[in-house]
C-alpha positions in Angstrom: 0.0 0.0 0.0 1.3 3.4 -1.0 1.9 5.9 1.8 0.6 8.9 -0.3 -2.9 7.5 -0.8 -5.4 9.7 1.2 -8.9 8.8 2.2 -11.7 11.3 3.0 -13.3 10.5 6.3 -16.4 12.1 7.8 -15.8 14.3 10.8 -17.4 11.9 13.4 -15.4 8.8 12.4 -12.4 7.4 14.1 -9.3 7.9 12.0 -6.8 6.0 14.1 -5.2 2.8 12.9 -7.0 -0.2 14.5 -6.9 -4.0 14.5 -10.0 -5.8 13.0 -10.1 -9.5 14.0 -12.5 -11.8 12.1 -13.4 -15.5 12.2 -13.4 -16.6 8.6 -14.0 -20.2 7.4 -10.9 -21.1 5.4 -10.7 -24.5 3.7 -7.5 -24.2 1.7 -4.7 -21.9 0.7 -6.8 -20.7 -2.1 -9.3 -19.3 0.4 -6.5 -17.6 2.2 -5.2 -16.0 -1.0 -8.7 -14.9 -2.0 -9.3 -13.1 1.3 -5.9 -11.4 1.1 -6.5 -10.3 -2.5 -9.9 -8.9 -1.7 -8.5 -6.9 1.3 -5.6 -5.6 -0.8 -8.0 -3.5 -2.8 -9.2 -1.5 0.3 -7.4 1.8 0.9 -5.9 2.4 4.3 -5.1 -1.2 5.2 -1.4 -1.6 6.2 -1.3 -5.4 6.8 -3.4 -8.5 6.6 -2.5 -11.6 8.7 -4.3 -14.8 8.0 -4.0 -17.7 10.5 -5.3 -20.8 8.8 -5.3 -23.0 11.9 -7.3 -20.6 14.0 -9.5 -19.6 11.1 -8.7 -16.0 12.0 -8.0 -13.0 9.8 -6.4 -9.9 11.4 -6.4 -6.6 9.5 -4.4 -3.5 10.6 -5.0 -0.1 9.2 -7.2 3.0 9.1 -10.5 1.5 8.1 -14.1 1.0 9.1 -14.4 -2.5 10.6 -17.9 -3.0 9.1 -16.5 -2.2 5.6 -13.8 -4.7 6.1 -16.2 -7.4 7.2 -18.5 -6.6 4.2 -15.6 -7.1 1.8 -14.6 -10.4 3.4 -18.2 -11.6 3.5 -18.4 -11.2 -0.3 -15.7 -13.9 -0.5 -16.4 -16.1 2.5 -20.1 -15.8 3.6 -19.5 -17.2 7.1 -17.2 -14.4 8.1 -17.9 -12.6 11.4 -16.1 -10.6 14.0 -13.8 -12.5 16.4 -15.3 -10.8 19.5 -18.9 -11.6 20.2 -19.5 -7.9 21.4 -18.7 -6.7 17.9 -21.2 -9.2 16.4 -23.9 -8.1 18.8 -23.2 -4.4 17.8 -23.5 -5.5 14.1 -26.9 -7.1 14.8 -28.1 -3.9 16.5 -27.1 -1.9 13.5 -28.8 -4.2 11.1 -32.1 -4.3 13.1 -32.2 -0.5 13.5 -35.6 0.8 12.4 -34.1 3.9 10.8 -31.9 2.0 8.4 -34.6 0.4 6.3 -38.0 1.9 5.3 -40.9 -0.1 6.6 -44.1 -0.6 4.7 -47.4 -0.1 6.5 -48.8 -3.3 8.0 -51.9 -4.3 9.9 -51.5 -4.3 13.6 -52.0 -8.0 14.0 -49.2 -8.9 11.5 -47.0 -6.1 13.1 -47.1 -7.9 16.4 -46.3 -11.2 14.7 -43.4 -9.7 12.8 -41.9 -7.9 15.9 -42.1 -11.0 18.1 -40.6 -13.2 15.4 -37.8 -10.7 14.7 -37.0 -10.6 18.4 -36.9 -14.4 18.5 -34.7 -14.6 15.4 -32.3 -12.0 16.9 -32.0 -14.1 20.1 -31.3 -17.2 18.1 -28.8 -15.4 15.9 -26.9 -14.0 18.9 -26.8 -17.4 20.6 -25.6 -19.1 17.4 -22.8 -16.5 17.0 -21.4 -17.7 20.3 -20.9 -21.3 18.9 -17.5 -22.3 17.7 -16.8 -22.8 14.1 -16.7 -26.6 14.4 -20.1 -26.6 16.0 -21.5 -24.5 13.1 -20.3 -27.1 10.5 -22.1 -29.9 12.4 -25.5 -28.2 12.5 -28.0 -29.5 10.0 -29.9 -26.2 9.7 -28.2 -23.1 8.6 -29.2 -19.5 9.5 -31.0 -18.9 6.2 -33.2 -22.1 6.5 -34.0 -21.2 10.1 -35.0 -17.7 9.2 -37.2 -18.9 6.4 -39.0 -21.4 8.7 -39.8 -18.8 11.3 -40.8 -16.0 8.9 -43.3 -18.3 7.0 -44.7 -19.8 10.2 -48.0 -18.6 11.5 -47.3 -19.8 15.0 -46.5 -16.4 16.3 
């Protein structure tokens, strides 16, 4: 990375160099190279360290950790932050009512939707605490679980 590349950062953002640690499912050296190559295109990143045995990617640089995770998720969908607190923060940002416009719904379906979203959020936070080896052994993935609960009329 060149030292003379500048990045415009909004006034409220943190501009200090930081470490971003992620748990990324890596199956081969090709996966490792794919992640490194994807992160090499981001400005402000000084170094990328990939630990194949721990399934851990550490990025150091002046960057937004959510942007880094988004880039890695494009290559490895199971990527998430190493610390569970960061994952919980990410869930709160995704479930924020101001981030997505909501369509008007009848009051009965609104109650069903909010309770099912709360239940799905609880399941998702609990599943994020599982180790990577446990995730591989589960028969239902997050997408199938979400589909089952959003189509269910049990709520």
